[in-house]
C-alpha positions in Angstrom: 56.2 59.0 152.8 56.7 61.5 152.0 57.4 62.7 148.3 58.8 66.2 146.4 56.7 67.0 143.0 58.1 68.8 140.5 55.7 69.1 137.8 56.5 71.7 135.0 53.9 72.9 132.6 53.9 72.0 129.0 55.5 74.8 127.2 52.5 74.4 123.9 50.8 77.7 123.0 47.7 76.0 124.9 49.2 75.7 128.4 49.3 78.6 130.0 44.8 78.2 128.8 45.1 75.1 130.1 46.7 76.2 133.6 43.9 78.4 134.2 41.0 76.3 132.7 41.9 73.5 135.4 43.5 75.6 138.8 39.9 76.0 140.0 39.6 72.5 139.8 43.1 71.5 140.8 43.7 73.7 144.0 39.4 71.7 145.1 41.3 68.3 144.5 44.6 69.7 146.4 42.7 71.3 149.4 40.3 68.3 149.8 44.0 66.2 150.0 45.2 68.9 152.6 42.4 68.1 154.5 43.2 64.4 154.7 46.6 65.5 155.9 48.4 64.7 152.4 48.6 67.9 151.2 52.0 69.7 153.2 53.3 72.3 151.4 53.0 73.7 147.2 54.3 76.4 145.3 53.6 77.9 142.0 56.9 77.7 139.9 57.3 81.3 138.1 59.4 82.0 135.2 61.6 85.1 135.5 58.6 87.4 134.3 56.7 85.8 137.5 54.3 83.6 135.1 53.6 80.4 136.4 55.1 77.1 134.8 55.1 74.5 137.3 54.4 73.1 140.4 55.8 71.8 143.4 53.9 70.0 146.1 55.1 68.2 148.9 53.1 65.1 149.8 52.6 62.6 151.9 51.1 59.3 151.3 51.3 55.6 152.8 52.1 54.6 149.7 54.0 55.1 146.3 50.7 53.8 144.8 48.8 56.4 146.7 50.6 58.9 145.5 49.8 57.5 141.8 46.1 57.5 142.3 46.1 61.6 143.5 47.9 61.7 140.2 45.7 59.9 138.3 42.9 62.5 139.6 45.0 65.9 139.7 43.5 67.7 136.8 46.7 69.4 136.2 47.6 65.6 134.6 44.1 64.8 133.2 44.3 68.3 131.0 47.7 68.1 129.9 48.7 71.1 131.7 51.9 69.1 133.1 54.5 67.9 131.3 57.5 66.5 132.8 57.1 65.6 136.3 60.2 64.3 138.6 59.2 62.3 142.2 61.8 61.8 144.6 61.3 60.6 147.9 61.6 63.1 150.8 61.8 64.0 154.7 60.3 67.2 155.3 62.5 68.8 158.7 60.3 68.3 162.1 60.2 72.2 162.6 58.1 72.7 159.6 55.4 70.1 160.0 52.4 70.9 162.5 
C-alpha cells in the first residue's frame, strides 16, 4: 500500500539544529528503505525563504504496521524534528513508478 507522509518540523528554537544534526542518519535510513523498494519519492518542504520546514515522502509498505515500524526508527521522529505528521493512503500513477 502506498502512503503520502507529510511531516512538518517543530517550530521551536532548536528544531532546525536538530534537523541538521539528524539529516545524515535520516538520509541513510531512507536510502536503506529505498533499496528495499519502500521509498518512492521524497522532498523537503520549504518556506518562502527556502528553509526546510518539513518533509513529504511517498512510501510503499505491505501494511500500515510496517509503515509505523519505519517511523519508530526514523531519526527525524526519534530526535523530535518532526512535529505534526499527516499520513494518508495514496496511489502513485504508473508513469511515475519505475
